[in-house]
C-alpha positions as CSV (number, residue, x, y, z in Angstrom):
1,X,24.2,-43.7,-42.1
2,X,21.2,-43.0,-44.6
3,X,22.8,-39.5,-45.2
4,X,25.8,-40.5,-46.4
5,X,25.1,-43.6,-48.8
6,X,22.5,-41.1,-50.0
7,X,25.4,-38.5,-51.1
8,X,27.3,-38.4,-54.1
9,X,30.4,-38.4,-52.4
10,X,30.0,-42.1,-51.1
11,X,30.8,-42.9,-54.5
12,X,34.4,-42.3,-53.7
13,X,34.2,-44.8,-50.6
14,X,32.6,-47.1,-52.8
15,X,35.3,-47.1,-55.6
16,X,37.9,-47.4,-53.5
17,X,36.6,-49.2,-50.8
18,X,38.0,-52.9,-52.5
19,X,41.4,-51.7,-52.6
20,X,41.1,-50.3,-49.1
21,X,39.5,-53.2,-47.9
22,X,42.6,-55.4,-48.9
23,X,44.1,-54.3,-45.7
24,X,41.6,-55.8,-43.5
25,X,41.9,-59.5,-42.1
26,X,39.5,-61.0,-44.5
27,X,41.1,-64.6,-44.2
28,X,41.0,-64.4,-40.5
29,X,37.4,-63.2,-40.4
30,X,36.3,-66.0,-43.1
31,X,37.8,-68.9,-40.9
32,X,36.1,-67.2,-37.7
33,X,32.7,-67.4,-39.9
34,X,32.9,-71.0,-41.5
35,X,33.5,-71.6,-37.6
36,X,30.2,-70.2,-37.0
37,X,28.1,-71.6,-39.6
38,X,27.0,-74.7,-41.7
39,X,27.0,-75.0,-45.7
40,X,23.2,-76.8,-44.8
41,X,22.5,-73.4,-42.8
42,X,20.9,-70.3,-44.9
43,X,22.3,-67.3,-43.8
44,X,22.0,-63.3,-44.8
45,X,24.6,-60.9,-44.7
46,X,23.2,-57.3,-43.0
47,X,25.9,-54.6,-44.7
48,X,27.1,-56.7,-47.7
49,X,28.8,-54.2,-49.3
50,X,30.5,-55.4,-52.3
51,X,30.4,-58.4,-51.2
52,X,34.2,-58.8,-49.1
53,X,33.0,-61.7,-47.0
54,X,30.0,-63.1,-48.7
55,X,31.3,-63.5,-52.2
56,X,34.3,-65.9,-50.7
57,X,31.5,-67.7,-48.6
58,X,29.4,-68.5,-51.7
59,X,32.6,-69.9,-52.8
60,X,33.1,-72.1,-50.4
61,X,29.9,-73.6,-50.5
62,X,27.5,-71.8,-48.4
63,X,23.9,-70.5,-48.7
64,X,24.2,-66.9,-48.1
65,X,22.2,-63.6,-48.9
66,X,23.3,-60.2,-49.1
67,X,21.3,-56.9,-47.3
68,X,22.9,-53.3,-47.9
69,X,21.6,-50.2,-47.8
70,X,24.2,-48.7,-50.5
71,X,23.0,-48.7,-54.5
72,X,26.2,-48.5,-55.2
73,X,27.9,-51.5,-53.0
74,X,26.0,-53.6,-54.2
75,X,25.7,-52.8,-57.9
76,X,29.6,-53.1,-58.0
77,X,28.4,-56.8,-55.7
78,X,26.0,-58.0,-58.8
79,X,28.9,-57.2,-61.3
80,X,31.3,-59.6,-59.8
81,X,28.7,-62.0,-58.7
82,X,27.7,-62.1,-62.1
83,X,31.4,-62.5,-63.5
84,X,31.9,-65.4,-61.0
85,X,28.4,-66.7,-62.4
86,X,27.7,-67.2,-58.8
87,X,23.7,-66.8,-57.5
88,X,22.8,-65.2,-54.4
89,X,20.1,-63.0,-53.4
90,X,20.7,-59.4,-52.6
91,X,18.8,-56.7,-51.3
92,X,19.0,-53.2,-51.5
93,X,16.9,-52.4,-47.9
94,X,17.3,-49.9,-44.9
95,X,18.2,-51.7,-42.1
96,X,16.1,-49.6,-39.8
97,X,13.1,-50.4,-41.6
98,X,13.5,-53.9,-43.9
99,X,11.3,-56.8,-43.1
100,X,11.5,-60.2,-44.8
101,X,8.7,-63.3,-44.7
102,X,11.5,-65.7,-45.0
103,X,13.8,-66.0,-41.7
104,X,17.0,-67.2,-41.5
105,X,19.2,-70.0,-39.9
106,X,22.0,-67.1,-39.3
107,X,22.9,-63.7,-39.7
108,X,26.7,-61.6,-39.9
109,X,26.2,-57.6,-39.4
110,X,29.6,-57.0,-41.3
111,X,32.6,-54.7,-40.7
112,X,31.1,-52.5,-38.3
113,X,27.9,-51.8,-39.9
114,X,26.0,-51.3,-36.7
115,X,28.1,-48.3,-35.5
116,X,27.5,-46.4,-39.0
117,X,23.7,-45.9,-37.6
118,X,24.5,-43.1,-35.3
119,X,21.6,-42.9,-33.2
120,X,21.1,-45.6,-30.3
121,X,17.7,-45.9,-30.9
122,X,18.6,-46.2,-34.6
123,X,20.7,-49.2,-33.4
124,X,18.0,-50.8,-31.3
125,X,15.5,-50.6,-34.3
126,X,18.0,-52.6,-36.9
127,X,18.8,-55.0,-34.2
128,X,14.9,-55.7,-33.7
129,X,14.3,-56.0,-37.7
130,X,17.1,-58.5,-37.7
131,X,15.5,-60.5,-34.9
132,X,12.7,-60.6,-36.6
133,X,14.5,-62.1,-39.5
134,X,16.3,-65.0,-38.0
135,X,14.8,-68.4,-36.6
136,X,14.7,-69.0,-32.7
137,X,18.0,-70.7,-32.2
138,X,20.0,-68.6,-35.1
139,X,23.5,-67.6,-34.6
140,X,23.8,-63.9,-35.2
141,X,28.0,-62.7,-35.7
142,X,28.5,-58.8,-35.1
143,X,31.9,-56.8,-35.6
144,X,31.7,-54.1,-34.1
145,X,34.3,-50.6,-33.6
146,X,36.1,-51.8,-30.1
147,X,34.8,-49.0,-27.4
148,X,37.6,-48.1,-25.1
149,X,37.5,-46.2,-21.9
150,X,39.3,-43.5,-22.9
151,X,38.0,-43.0,-26.9
152,X,36.5,-39.4,-25.9
153,X,39.0,-37.9,-24.5
154,X,41.0,-36.8,-26.6
155,X,40.4,-34.8,-30.6
156,X,42.0,-35.7,-33.3
157,X,41.5,-32.5,-35.2
158,X,44.6,-32.4,-37.8
159,X,43.9,-34.7,-40.8
160,X,46.8,-37.9,-40.3
161,X,47.7,-40.4,-42.8
162,X,46.7,-43.7,-41.5
163,X,46.7,-46.0,-44.6
164,X,48.5,-46.3,-48.5
165,X,47.3,-48.9,-51.0
166,X,47.2,-49.2,-54.6
167,X,44.3,-47.9,-57.1
168,X,43.7,-50.7,-58.7
169,X,41.8,-48.6,-61.9
170,X,44.6,-46.3,-62.1
171,X,47.6,-47.9,-61.0
172,X,48.5,-45.3,-58.6
173,X,48.9,-45.0,-55.0
174,X,46.5,-43.6,-53.1
175,X,47.2,-42.1,-49.3
176,X,44.7,-42.0,-46.6
177,X,44.3,-38.9,-44.3
178,X,41.9,-39.0,-41.5
179,X,40.6,-37.3,-38.3
180,X,38.3,-38.1,-35.8
181,X,35.9,-35.7,-33.9
182,X,34.0,-37.1,-31.0
183,X,30.7,-36.7,-28.8
184,X,30.9,-37.7,-25.9
185,X,27.2,-37.3,-25.1
186,X,26.1,-38.8,-28.0
187,X,28.9,-41.6,-28.4
188,X,29.8,-40.6,-32.1
189,X,32.8,-39.7,-33.7
190,X,32.8,-37.8,-37.0
191,X,35.2,-39.3,-39.1
192,X,36.8,-37.3,-42.0
193,X,38.3,-39.5,-44.9
194,X,40.6,-37.3,-47.4
195,X,42.3,-39.7,-50.3
196,X,45.1,-38.3,-52.0
197,X,46.2,-39.4,-55.5
198,X,48.6,-37.6,-57.6
199,X,48.4,-34.2,-55.8
200,X,44.6,-34.4,-56.0
201,X,42.2,-35.0,-52.9
202,X,39.0,-36.2,-52.3
203,X,37.1,-36.2,-48.8
204,X,33.9,-37.8,-47.3
205,X,33.0,-37.5,-43.8
206,X,30.7,-40.0,-41.7
207,X,29.4,-40.4,-38.4
208,X,29.7,-43.7,-36.5
209,X,28.3,-44.4,-32.6
210,X,30.7,-46.4,-30.5
211,X,28.8,-49.1,-28.0
212,X,30.9,-50.3,-25.3
213,X,30.3,-53.6,-24.1
214,X,27.5,-53.5,-21.0
215,X,25.3,-51.4,-23.7
216,X,25.7,-53.9,-26.2
217,X,24.9,-56.9,-24.0
218,X,21.9,-54.9,-22.4
219,X,20.6,-53.9,-26.1
220,X,20.4,-57.4,-27.2
221,X,18.7,-58.7,-24.8
222,X,16.3,-56.0,-25.2
223,X,16.0,-56.6,-29.0
224,X,15.7,-60.6,-28.5
225,X,19.1,-62.4,-28.4
226,X,21.6,-63.5,-25.4
227,X,25.4,-63.2,-25.7
228,X,26.9,-66.5,-26.4
229,X,30.9,-65.3,-26.6
230,X,32.7,-62.2,-27.3
231,X,36.3,-62.4,-29.2
232,X,39.2,-59.2,-29.2
233,X,40.0,-60.1,-32.6
234,X,39.1,-62.9,-35.7
235,X,41.4,-65.6,-34.3
236,X,39.1,-65.7,-30.9
237,X,41.5,-63.6,-28.8
238,X,40.0,-62.1,-25.2
239,X,38.1,-58.4,-25.5
240,X,39.6,-55.5,-23.5
241,X,40.3,-51.9,-24.0
242,X,43.5,-52.9,-26.5
243,X,41.1,-55.2,-29.0
244,X,41.7,-54.7,-32.5
245,X,38.0,-55.4,-33.1
246,X,34.9,-56.2,-31.0
247,X,33.3,-59.1,-31.9
248,X,29.9,-60.6,-30.7
249,X,28.6,-63.9,-31.2
250,X,24.7,-64.1,-30.1
251,X,21.8,-66.1,-30.1
252,X,18.3,-65.8,-31.6
253,X,15.9,-65.9,-28.2
């Protein structure tokens, strides 16, 4: 995670993120999150990025703070907050090493942020740090990449076109081409994103670690949580090998 966000090429991803994120089911996600928390609670979003969910929650009257490792993402977020005249504490922190004296009533571990930590030990450290800043009984909603039995059976070596979206700055169509190279021993994928706009291409690379359901349950128990519910999508569907998401609602013990 650190290597990618400290790389200049992360700026490419940040610049295009909001346009790319329009394909995500943000409306369904917000409805789900609003059902988990009350407006009286203090909530912190870990991996808040440019505010895709943080800003709508603020606008709806929720008390939300944000934390992210990417200074570039937070710069975009702060500009949005200023333009909308919204106030929210925003912290530039690393999930593996941050600490606060304040404790929160609830937490959101956003858009597969835990998967961007590419080692099991790193994921464990992040969850321990998160547990430390949540009150006893606090709810933590975690969105993960789905883990499937055949995840590491094939290599997608060739780049494949997966998305098309409009660059809001230029008005041009952007094609996103991806490939995923698996490492079964470490449960990781090396992900290449190639953005093609008017014949010019920009490429970013990052590593993501898959967490399967039994491991996630055990990891949460080790870090001071108990699993309350597991869903396969933001509509509350059952989690299985065909699910579009892996959503865990956990309680701080």
